[in-house]
C-alpha positions as CSV (number, residue, x, y, z in Angstrom):
1,X,86.8,102.3,120.4
2,X,89.4,101.4,117.8
3,X,91.6,98.3,117.7
4,X,94.1,99.9,120.1
5,X,91.3,100.3,122.8
6,X,91.3,104.1,122.4
7,X,88.4,106.4,121.9
8,X,88.3,107.9,118.4
9,X,88.9,111.7,118.1
10,X,85.9,114.1,117.8
11,X,87.0,115.3,114.3
12,X,88.9,112.6,112.5
13,X,90.6,113.3,109.2
14,X,90.7,110.3,106.6
15,X,92.8,110.1,103.6
16,X,94.0,107.2,101.3
17,X,97.3,109.2,100.6
18,X,100.2,108.4,102.8
19,X,101.8,111.7,101.6
20,X,98.9,113.7,102.5
21,X,98.8,111.9,105.9
22,X,102.5,113.0,106.4
23,X,101.9,116.5,105.4
24,X,99.0,116.9,107.8
25,X,101.2,115.4,110.5
26,X,103.8,117.8,109.8
27,X,101.3,120.8,110.0
28,X,100.3,120.3,113.5
29,X,101.9,118.7,116.6
30,X,98.8,117.4,118.1
31,X,97.9,115.0,115.1
32,X,98.5,111.4,115.1
33,X,97.9,108.7,112.5
34,X,98.2,105.0,111.9
35,X,100.7,104.0,109.2
36,X,102.3,100.8,108.1
37,X,105.4,100.2,110.0
38,X,107.8,100.2,107.0
39,X,106.3,103.6,105.8
40,X,106.6,105.2,109.3
41,X,110.1,104.0,109.7
42,X,111.2,105.5,106.4
43,X,109.8,108.9,107.5
44,X,111.4,108.6,111.0
45,X,114.7,108.0,109.3
46,X,114.3,111.2,107.3
47,X,113.4,113.0,110.7
48,X,110.0,114.0,109.3
49,X,107.8,111.9,111.8
50,X,108.3,110.4,115.3
51,X,106.9,106.9,116.0
52,X,104.8,106.1,118.9
53,X,104.4,102.1,119.1
54,X,100.9,100.9,119.5
55,X,99.8,97.3,120.0
56,X,96.6,96.6,118.1
57,X,94.2,94.0,119.3
58,X,93.7,92.5,115.8
59,X,96.7,92.0,113.5
60,X,94.2,91.2,110.5
61,X,93.2,93.9,108.1
62,X,90.2,93.8,105.7
63,X,90.8,95.2,102.1
64,X,88.2,95.8,99.4
65,X,88.2,95.9,95.8
66,X,87.2,99.4,94.5
67,X,86.5,100.3,90.8
68,X,84.9,103.2,89.1
69,X,81.0,102.9,88.8
70,X,80.1,102.1,85.2
71,X,83.8,101.9,84.2
72,X,85.1,99.0,82.1
73,X,88.1,97.0,83.4
74,X,90.8,95.9,81.3
75,X,91.3,92.2,80.8
76,X,94.4,92.3,83.1
77,X,92.5,94.1,85.8
78,X,89.6,91.6,85.7
79,X,92.1,88.8,85.9
80,X,93.8,90.3,89.0
81,X,90.4,90.6,90.7
82,X,89.6,87.2,90.0
83,X,93.1,86.3,91.5
84,X,92.4,88.2,94.6
85,X,88.9,86.7,95.1
86,X,90.3,83.2,94.5
87,X,93.0,84.0,97.3
88,X,90.2,84.9,99.7
89,X,88.4,81.7,98.8
90,X,91.4,79.6,99.4
91,X,92.3,81.2,102.7
92,X,88.5,80.7,103.9
93,X,88.9,77.0,102.7
94,X,92.2,76.7,104.8
95,X,90.6,78.2,107.9
96,X,87.6,76.0,107.7
97,X,89.8,72.9,107.4
98,X,92.0,74.0,110.2
99,X,88.9,74.5,112.5
100,X,87.6,71.1,111.5
101,X,90.9,69.4,112.3
102,X,91.6,71.1,115.5
103,X,88.2,72.0,117.0
104,X,85.8,69.5,115.3
105,X,83.6,72.4,114.0
């Protein structure tokens, strides 16, 4: 089951490209996809898609950092990754403090 409490399709298609997703949706009326609300609304306004509201069980999303294996990152990219990792540590620290404050855990 997914976050909406629905069974996954037998033959899912996965793509990281919003535009490929939209193109696939337009090719067949029996396809559905999750898109960020702002993106979906933009395509609905252009009459390219129809939105079906779905309430997800979890509002949080997990993201990862992906780089090319063996590739050398620029100093700016390295700094950006460090900022992202620092943000994650800060968020975890805040969550831990809140748990301790409210739940004594």
